[in-house]
C-alpha positions, 0 to 999 in steps of 0.5 A, spaced: 300 813 838 301 818 843 303 825 840 310 826 838 314 831 841 317 835 848 312 835 853 312 840 859 310 838 866 307 844 870 306 844 878 302 851 880 303 854 887 301 860 890 308 863 889 312 859 884 311 855 878 315 848 877 317 846 870 319 840 867 320 837 860 321 831 857 326 829 851 323 829 844 321 821 845 318 822 851 322 817 855 325 821 861 322 828 865 328 833 867 327 839 871 327 846 867 326 851 872 322 855 877 318 861 875 315 866 880 308 867 880 306 874 877 298 875 878 299 882 876 303 881 869 302 874 868 310 874 866 310 867 869 305 865 863 309 869 858 315 865 860 312 858 859 309 860 852 317 862 851 319 855 853 314 852 849 316 856 843 323 854 844 323 847 846 317 846 840 313 843 846 307 838 843 303 838 850 303 841 857 301 838 863 298 842 869 298 838 875 291 838 878 291 838 886 285 834 888 283 833 895 285 825 897 277 824 896 278 826 889 274 833 890 275 840 888 279 845 893 281 852 892 288 849 889 284 845 884 280 852 882 287 855 881 290 850 877 284 850 872 284 857 872 292 857 870 291 852 865 286 856 862 290 862 862 296 859 859 291 856 853 289 863 852 296 865 852 298 860 847 292 861 843 294 868 842 301 866 839 302 861 833 304 856 837 300 849 837 300 846 844 295 842 848 294 844 855 292 838 859 290 838 867 292 831 870 291 829 877 297 830 882 295 828 889 301 828 893 306 830 888 309 835 892 309 831 899 313 826 895 317 831 892 319 833 899 320 826 901 325 825 895 329 831 897 329 829 904 332 822 902 337 825 897 340 829 903 338 836 902 337 840 908 329 842 909 330 850 908 333 848 901 327 845 899 323 851 897 328 853 891 327 846 888 321 842 890 316 845 885 321 843 879 321 836 883 314 836 883 313 838 876 318 832 874 313 827 878 307 830 874 311 829 868 313 822 869 306 820 871 304 822 864 310 818 861 308 812 865 300 813 863 302 814 856 307 807 856 301 804 859 296 806 853 293 812 855 294 817 848 292 823 851 292 823 859 288 828 863 283 833 861 284 838 856 284 845 858 281 850 853 282 858 853 274 859 854 273 854 860 273 854 868 272 860 872 272 868 871 279 869 869 280 874 874 285 870 878 280 869 883 
């Protein structure tokens, strides 16, 4: 049985972080907001921790952008580091929420396509594409859960992955 509670989907980019949330029953993913990446002060991670607290989130799914062949890229490392830093920030609070990494190949491409098909001008995509990608990540997780995967993806732990200095 999947964990009950709200789930967050997170699409991490160099400049922005898209966030989506599910309802408490894990049926539907909806866009929440786009955060500006803050590599110096990590205010984006602080805002995510606040969202987790406010919405009583059970699990957070960070998109893991692999190459088409499934290999690791610089973006994959960035996502792993971000998930680790988020897990560290949550560990410093009284919030108990798992951070998991889930394969997200093509979600941003698919998000741009969906926005184009919806008639949104290409110049306006930047403002919402990260949220749409986060929705797609989370919808993928919800589908995986409906198909019997209790905890999709890979657990991110506060003491794993990389150097922690953002490089």
